[in-house]
N, C-alpha and C positions, 0 to 999 in steps of 0.2 A: 435034460441033465437032472440027475437026482441031487438031493441036498448033500450027501456025502461026497459026490463027485465035485460039486462046487467048492466044498470045504477043502478038498484035496488040491484042487486047482489054485485056490487062494493061498493055501499053505505053501505050495511050490513057488508061486509068484513072490510071496513074501520072503521066502528063503533066498531066492535068486536076487531080489532087490537088496536084501541085507548083505549078501556076499559082494554084490557090486558096490554098494556103499562103502564097505570095509576096504575093498580093493582100491577105491578112489582115494581113500585117505592113507593108504599104505599099510593097512592092517590085515593083509590077506594071507600071510604066511604063518608058520608055526611059532615064530617069535612075537607074534602080535600080543599075546597075553603078557609077556615080559615087557614089551614096549609100553603097554598101558600102565603096568605097575610102575615102571620107571617114570612115566609122565606124571602119575599121581604123586610119586615121591618128590619130583621136582616142584610140583605145584604146592605141596605141603611145605617144602623148604622155602619157597618164595613167600608163602603166607607167614611163616614163622619169622623170616627176615623182615618183612614189612611190619609185622607186629613189634619186633625189637626196635626197628628204626623209629616207629611212632613213640614207643616208650622212652627211647633215648632223647628224642626231641622234646618230649614233655618234661623230662627230668632237667634238661639243659635250660629250658625256658623257666621252669620253676626255680632252679638254682639262681639264674640271673635275676629274677624278680626279688627273691629273698636277699641276694647280695646287695641289690640296689636299695632295698628297704633298710638293711643293716647299715649300709654306708650313709644313707640319709639320716638315720637315727644317730649315728656316731657324729656326723658333722653338726647336727642340730644340738646335741648335748655338749660337744666340745666348744662350740661357739658361745653357748650360754655361760660356760664356766670361765671364759677369758674376759 
């Protein structure tokens, strides 16, 4: 076998393997590109949601700590004045 024949054989095998792998995950039809774009959109939405949740939790914890500090300071100063 010549080198170009080997390369052609490898290329065909790789293409068949890729087609089989795509078929195994359900991406074998003409809607596959749209499906992948939709999955990417869902993944980005999930990441944005997760980021927002973490920001919200951080804000709530920070607000709770600051409120506790303010309440402690208030109680400390009001008890000294009485």
